[in-house]
Each structure stands twice: as C-alpha cells, then as structure tokens.
GUKOL-432076 format. One record per residue (C-alpha): residue in one letter; x, y, z; residue number from 1. Coordinates in nm, 3 decimals. Each point is the difference from the previous one (the first is absolute). Layout:
<pts>
residu, x, y, z, num
A, X, Y, Z, NUM
...
</pts>
This chain:
<pts>
residu, x, y, z, num
M, 0.000, 0.000, 0.000, 1
R, 0.137, 0.341, -0.099, 2
I, -0.092, 0.275, 0.245, 3
L, 0.070, 0.371, -0.039, 4
H, 0.038, 0.137, 0.352, 5
T, -0.030, 0.375, 0.042, 6
S, -0.052, 0.227, 0.297, 7
D, -0.001, 0.358, 0.121, 8
W, -0.186, 0.164, -0.286, 9
H, -0.091, 0.292, 0.231, 10
L, -0.265, 0.128, -0.241, 11
G, -0.087, 0.359, 0.082, 12
K, 0.341, 0.093, 0.137, 13
T, 0.121, 0.356, -0.030, 14
L, 0.363, 0.105, 0.014, 15
H, 0.075, 0.358, 0.102, 16
E, -0.362, 0.091, -0.080, 17
H, 0.028, -0.156, -0.348, 18
S, -0.245, -0.277, -0.085, 19
L, 0.158, -0.322, -0.125, 20
L, -0.323, -0.130, -0.158, 21
E, 0.125, 0.038, -0.358, 22
D, 0.320, -0.184, 0.090, 23
Q, -0.206, -0.269, 0.168, 24
R, -0.228, -0.025, -0.306, 25
H, 0.314, -0.049, -0.210, 26
F, 0.118, -0.275, 0.237, 27
L, -0.335, -0.179, -0.028, 28
D, 0.016, 0.027, -0.381, 29
Q, 0.348, -0.153, 0.007, 30
L, -0.126, -0.275, 0.231, 31
M, -0.275, -0.082, -0.250, 32
E, 0.251, -0.007, -0.285, 33
L, 0.225, -0.235, 0.195, 34
L, -0.284, -0.238, 0.077, 35
E, -0.113, 0.003, -0.363, 36
S, 0.348, -0.072, -0.135, 37
D, 0.119, -0.236, 0.275, 38
P, -0.297, -0.202, 0.131, 39
H, -0.028, -0.094, 0.367, 40
D, -0.250, -0.213, 0.190, 41
A, -0.079, 0.256, 0.271, 42
L, 0.071, 0.359, 0.104, 43
I, 0.048, 0.080, 0.367, 44
V, -0.010, 0.349, 0.151, 45
A, 0.141, -0.050, 0.349, 46
G, -0.072, 0.311, 0.199, 47
D, -0.038, 0.373, -0.033, 48
V, -0.228, 0.019, -0.300, 49
Y, -0.080, 0.355, 0.105, 50
D, 0.219, 0.254, 0.173, 51
R, -0.244, 0.063, 0.283, 52
S, -0.300, -0.165, 0.158, 53
I, -0.242, 0.253, -0.150, 54
P, 0.140, 0.042, -0.351, 55
P, -0.090, 0.289, -0.227, 56
R, -0.280, -0.059, -0.250, 57
E, 0.248, 0.005, -0.289, 58
A, 0.200, -0.286, 0.153, 59
V, -0.315, -0.209, 0.048, 60
E, -0.096, 0.068, -0.362, 61
L, 0.350, -0.095, -0.116, 62
L, -0.023, -0.338, 0.175, 63
S, -0.355, -0.054, -0.124, 64
D, 0.099, 0.081, -0.360, 65
F, 0.304, -0.226, 0.027, 66
L, -0.203, -0.293, 0.136, 67
A, -0.264, 0.040, -0.272, 68
R, 0.265, 0.012, -0.272, 69
F, 0.192, -0.286, 0.162, 70
R, -0.311, -0.217, 0.002, 71
R, -0.078, 0.081, -0.367, 72
E, 0.353, -0.059, -0.130, 73
I, 0.179, -0.239, 0.237, 74
N, -0.164, -0.328, 0.092, 75
I, 0.182, -0.083, 0.323, 76
P, -0.094, 0.031, 0.366, 77
I, 0.110, 0.306, 0.196, 78
L, 0.044, -0.016, 0.378, 79
I, 0.008, 0.329, 0.191, 80
I, 0.113, 0.010, 0.363, 81
P, -0.031, 0.325, 0.199, 82
G, 0.310, 0.145, 0.164, 83
N, 0.048, 0.247, 0.280, 84
H, -0.084, 0.298, -0.223, 85
D, -0.331, -0.152, -0.111, 86
S, -0.326, -0.039, 0.181, 87
A, -0.067, -0.373, -0.006, 88
S, -0.370, 0.052, 0.072, 89
R, -0.033, 0.247, -0.289, 90
L, 0.155, -0.251, -0.239, 91
D, -0.188, -0.295, 0.149, 92
Y, -0.341, 0.137, -0.089, 93
L, 0.077, -0.077, -0.365, 94
S, 0.114, -0.357, 0.055, 95
S, -0.334, -0.178, -0.035, 96
I, -0.096, 0.214, -0.302, 97
V, 0.312, -0.067, -0.210, 98
R, 0.095, -0.351, 0.112, 99
D, -0.195, -0.146, -0.294, 100
Q, 0.217, 0.214, -0.228, 101
N, 0.311, -0.177, 0.135, 102
I, 0.099, 0.313, 0.193, 103
H, 0.073, -0.094, 0.360, 104
F, 0.031, 0.257, 0.278, 105
L, 0.157, -0.186, 0.292, 106
A, -0.093, 0.268, 0.247, 107
N, -0.205, -0.166, 0.271, 108
S, 0.201, -0.106, 0.306, 109
E, -0.269, -0.258, 0.082, 110
S, 0.072, -0.177, -0.331, 111
I, 0.376, -0.036, 0.047, 112
G, -0.034, -0.377, 0.026, 113
T, -0.207, -0.029, -0.317, 114
P, 0.214, -0.028, -0.312, 115
V, -0.064, 0.117, -0.353, 116
S, 0.056, -0.317, -0.199, 117
L, 0.139, 0.034, -0.350, 118
G, 0.030, -0.346, -0.145, 119
E, 0.210, -0.201, 0.241, 120
V, 0.145, 0.306, 0.174, 121
D, -0.152, 0.159, 0.311, 122
F, 0.070, 0.367, 0.074, 123
Y, -0.038, 0.135, 0.352, 124
G, 0.000, 0.377, 0.019, 125
I, 0.058, 0.174, 0.328, 126
P, -0.101, 0.366, -0.004, 127
F, 0.178, 0.249, 0.221, 128
L, -0.134, -0.061, 0.349, 129
S, -0.007, 0.304, 0.221, 130
P, -0.034, -0.041, 0.376, 131
Y, -0.340, 0.170, -0.027, 132
D, -0.123, -0.270, -0.237, 133
M, 0.103, -0.273, 0.239, 134
</pts>
C-alpha cells in the first residue's frame, strides 16, 4: 500500500499580516498534480489542517474546495486527523456526512479504538487530546 503522509497544512495562516491562502492554494494544486501523476492508495493529513481552532471563512472554503476537487479527480481515501491548532469537534461534525465519500475525519476521541479499514490495513487516528477534552 502506498500512502502519502502529510501534515501541518495550517490553512488560514498569516505571516506578518500577509495571508498565505494563495500559497496554500498553490500547495494544494501541487498536491493534486502529484497524486494524479504518481498514484497512491491513501492520503493522510496528520494534524494542523487549519492554523487555529476557529479558522477564517476563506480557509474553510479552501479545504472544502480541495476536498470536492479531490473527490472528483482522485479516487483514493483521505484520512484527516486534527492537531493542536485545529478544533477536533469542529472537524468531527463533518465525519458522518463525508464518510461515504471516502473522506475520513478521525476527530472523535471516543472513536480512537475504531479503525478506518482500507483493504487489509487498519488506520487508527489519534487527534490532539487536550487536558480539557479528557
């Protein structure tokens, strides 16, 4: 099984008051090109999808547009695991809606022991666990 493991996208980040959304859009375009030219069996985003727990609208739209395009053009599962910059509960609300699209948000701490099975491989995602969540 070929897995492309990514992390720390930090969508919505600003640097010295300059938005990095266009740079991040370019990164996501390059990611799509890579997956089209060099097929993999799964894409993993392991933490920090967004740069903060309440991301700006533009960052949410960027992820939404990417996932829609990804689903149209790339026929592999994507597993997204929240990091310390994300709000696991904000990402988890999507999980039951998009699971049938082979988009898996592994964001619920109560589901840590339940794998996402892809063929003969089980994936266990552990979102960032803050002391307040425990």
